[in-house]
Wavefront OBJ file of the C-alpha trace (Angstrom):
o trace
v 24.844 47.269 -100.415
v 25.702 43.784 -101.707
v 23.890 42.289 -98.706
v 20.675 44.129 -99.650
v 21.052 43.176 -103.309
v 21.384 39.492 -102.347
v 18.296 39.738 -100.117
v 16.352 41.421 -102.928
v 17.321 38.759 -105.476
v 16.492 35.959 -102.998
v 13.072 37.477 -102.343
v 12.442 37.895 -106.075
v 13.411 34.281 -106.830
v 11.186 33.070 -103.984
v 8.242 35.114 -105.279
v 8.722 33.897 -108.850
v 8.936 30.246 -107.784
v 5.810 30.643 -105.628
v 3.940 32.100 -108.597
v 5.083 29.213 -110.778
v 3.818 26.548 -108.403
v 0.951 24.436 -109.684
v -1.958 22.646 -108.021
v 0.202 19.661 -107.037
v 2.871 21.869 -105.440
v 0.234 23.631 -103.307
v -1.325 20.304 -102.270
v 2.040 18.724 -101.465
v 3.142 21.706 -99.387
v -0.034 21.521 -97.292
v 0.235 17.756 -96.803
v 3.901 18.069 -95.841
v 2.971 20.710 -93.265
v 0.172 18.570 -91.846
v 2.456 15.535 -91.497
v 5.244 17.481 -89.793
v 3.096 19.010 -87.022
v 1.627 17.491 -83.890
v -1.177 20.040 -84.079
v -3.003 21.708 -86.950
v -1.949 25.290 -87.502
v -4.756 27.185 -89.314
v -2.122 29.243 -91.177
v -1.191 26.118 -93.155
v -4.709 26.070 -94.621
v -4.696 29.821 -95.301
v -1.410 29.453 -97.217
v -2.850 26.475 -99.151
v -5.982 28.423 -100.097
v -3.884 31.380 -101.280
v -1.500 29.103 -103.175
v -4.318 27.355 -105.065
v -6.083 30.556 -106.144
v -5.805 30.826 -109.933
v -4.174 27.410 -110.381
v -5.529 25.023 -113.016
v -7.816 22.437 -111.457
v -6.573 18.898 -112.221
v -8.100 17.170 -115.217
v -10.263 14.398 -113.806
v -12.407 11.783 -115.525
v -15.272 11.157 -113.120
v -17.783 8.322 -113.300
v -21.106 9.358 -111.788
v -23.322 7.115 -109.716
v -25.515 6.528 -112.814
v -22.483 5.500 -114.906
v -21.982 8.599 -117.046
v -18.521 10.152 -117.426
v -17.716 13.792 -116.693
v -14.324 15.198 -117.662
v -13.487 18.346 -115.754
v -11.569 19.897 -118.652
v -14.744 19.671 -120.788
v -16.579 21.969 -118.362
v -14.800 25.121 -119.525
v -17.274 28.005 -119.640
v -19.121 26.780 -116.541
v -18.592 27.426 -112.846
v -17.866 24.156 -111.031
v -18.503 23.436 -107.358
v -16.693 20.304 -106.147
v -17.361 18.863 -102.698
v -15.230 16.053 -101.212
v -17.124 14.017 -98.626
v -18.040 10.611 -97.213
v -21.025 9.131 -95.379
v -19.485 8.950 -91.886
v -18.274 12.572 -91.965
v -20.635 14.451 -89.656
v -19.808 17.970 -90.987
v -20.251 16.637 -94.545
v -23.796 15.514 -93.779
v -24.572 18.604 -91.672
v -23.902 20.923 -94.625
v -26.159 19.046 -97.087
v -29.012 21.592 -96.779
v -26.586 24.402 -97.690
v -25.207 22.442 -100.644
v -28.695 21.554 -101.889
v -29.611 25.238 -101.683
v -26.812 25.967 -104.211
v -28.349 23.582 -106.688
v -31.890 24.846 -106.171
v -30.841 28.466 -106.733
v -28.371 27.865 -109.593
v -29.534 24.754 -111.460
v -30.639 26.699 -114.538
v -27.381 28.647 -114.567
v -24.018 27.535 -115.934
v -22.977 25.845 -112.690
v -22.014 22.171 -112.294
v -22.231 20.598 -108.831
v -20.043 17.533 -108.207
v -19.881 15.515 -104.975
v -16.789 13.307 -104.938
v -17.319 10.560 -102.345
v -15.058 7.949 -100.817
v -18.040 5.599 -100.469
v -18.924 2.832 -102.913
v -21.879 3.086 -105.261
v -23.528 0.169 -103.465
v -23.215 1.771 -100.038
v -24.440 5.151 -101.294
v -27.447 3.569 -102.997
v -28.374 1.341 -100.049
v -27.406 3.362 -96.956
v -27.344 7.008 -97.949
v -29.419 8.153 -100.921
v -32.730 6.653 -99.694
v -32.367 8.602 -96.427
v -30.728 11.857 -97.512
v -31.462 14.341 -100.263
v -28.266 15.363 -102.047
v -28.771 17.265 -105.283
v -25.135 17.316 -106.427
v -24.010 14.855 -109.101
v -22.494 12.101 -106.958
v -19.191 10.496 -107.923
v -18.810 7.251 -105.881
v -15.699 5.272 -104.922
v -13.382 8.157 -105.726
v -10.374 7.450 -103.532
v -8.019 8.049 -106.484
v -9.546 11.479 -107.143
v -9.365 12.434 -103.467
v -5.690 11.420 -103.526
v -5.083 13.653 -106.568
v -6.818 16.605 -104.932
v -5.232 15.852 -101.560
v -6.541 14.533 -98.268
v -6.963 18.012 -96.887
v -9.896 17.250 -94.610
v -13.574 16.557 -95.069
v -15.590 18.186 -96.316
v -13.460 20.159 -98.759
v -15.143 22.485 -101.231
v -13.610 23.911 -104.410
v -15.196 26.654 -106.489
v -13.701 26.612 -109.973
v -14.024 29.437 -112.488
v -15.062 29.276 -116.145
v -11.447 28.691 -117.214
v -11.277 25.603 -114.952
v -8.984 27.387 -112.485
v -9.434 27.259 -108.724
v -11.055 30.463 -107.506
v -11.749 29.488 -103.893
v -11.232 26.430 -101.707
v -11.878 25.634 -98.078
v -11.577 22.543 -95.912
v -13.875 21.691 -93.031
v -17.428 22.588 -92.228
v -19.782 23.639 -89.480
v -21.491 21.139 -87.214
v -23.539 23.552 -85.127
v -26.585 25.675 -85.805
v -24.975 27.370 -88.841
v -24.165 24.108 -90.636
v -27.232 24.240 -92.865
v -26.423 27.748 -94.149
v -22.680 28.415 -93.781
v -21.403 26.891 -97.034
v -24.184 28.557 -99.017
v -23.566 31.959 -97.423
v -19.838 31.662 -98.093
v -20.147 30.523 -101.718
v -23.157 32.517 -102.951
v -21.315 35.807 -103.697
v -18.373 33.938 -105.243
v -20.567 31.933 -107.634
v -22.546 35.062 -108.539
v -19.324 36.943 -109.352
v -17.914 34.062 -111.420
v -21.138 33.701 -113.423
v -20.870 37.373 -114.430
v -17.221 37.062 -115.457
v -16.390 36.548 -119.130
l 1 2 3 4 5 6 7 8 9 10 11 12 13 14 15 16 17 18 19 20 21 22 23 24 25 26 27 28 29 30 31 32 33 34 35 36 37 38 39 40 41 42 43 44 45 46 47 48 49 50 51 52 53 54 55 56 57 58 59 60 61 62 63 64 65 66 67 68 69 70 71 72 73 74 75 76 77 78 79 80 81 82 83 84 85 86 87 88 89 90 91 92 93 94 95 96 97 98 99 100 101 102 103 104 105 106 107 108 109 110 111 112 113 114 115 116 117 118 119 120 121 122 123 124 125 126 127 128 129 130 131 132 133 134 135 136 137 138 139 140 141 142 143 144 145 146 147 148 149 150 151 152 153 154 155 156 157 158 159 160 161 162 163 164 165 166 167 168 169 170 171 172 173 174 175 176 177 178 179 180 181 182 183 184 185 186 187 188 189 190 191 192 193 194 195 196 197 198
């Protein structure tokens, strides 16, 4: 009987501590798992996604490519889509049509689209923007923000609810024939649901 009581208490403590984890704990656990393995186990990402659900998104002060400042905690009441990317990331570029479709369909709604890039403003303006349409608000030279969110792979997409909590996150993207629709198909019902929520 005592053995079962100890197991029950241990499970309860584990569950409580898991529930009390914050964004940083979830990120750190994923990064620790990625560093300790010689191969990538998809379960690590599933656990990370589950861990982040409902956690407060970090407060970031983001300088856009045109020099304006966006503070994530000031976006309460809006749905936020954050995409981490860089120019030489093939899946990042392959999903641009899907990401642009978000903006086209939701730009008059309460949705903010932020593209946090590792690339400098100069490189984006000279090498990328003239050649590629990207309708998200671009945040250049954002290594420090990527480090806060975690180097979980590129692209990484967060969908954040109206209370500035993570609703959904995924890392990686398609490179094949579904690349130009996959992210949109995945996110469309989530954004629609969050827009209806009070």
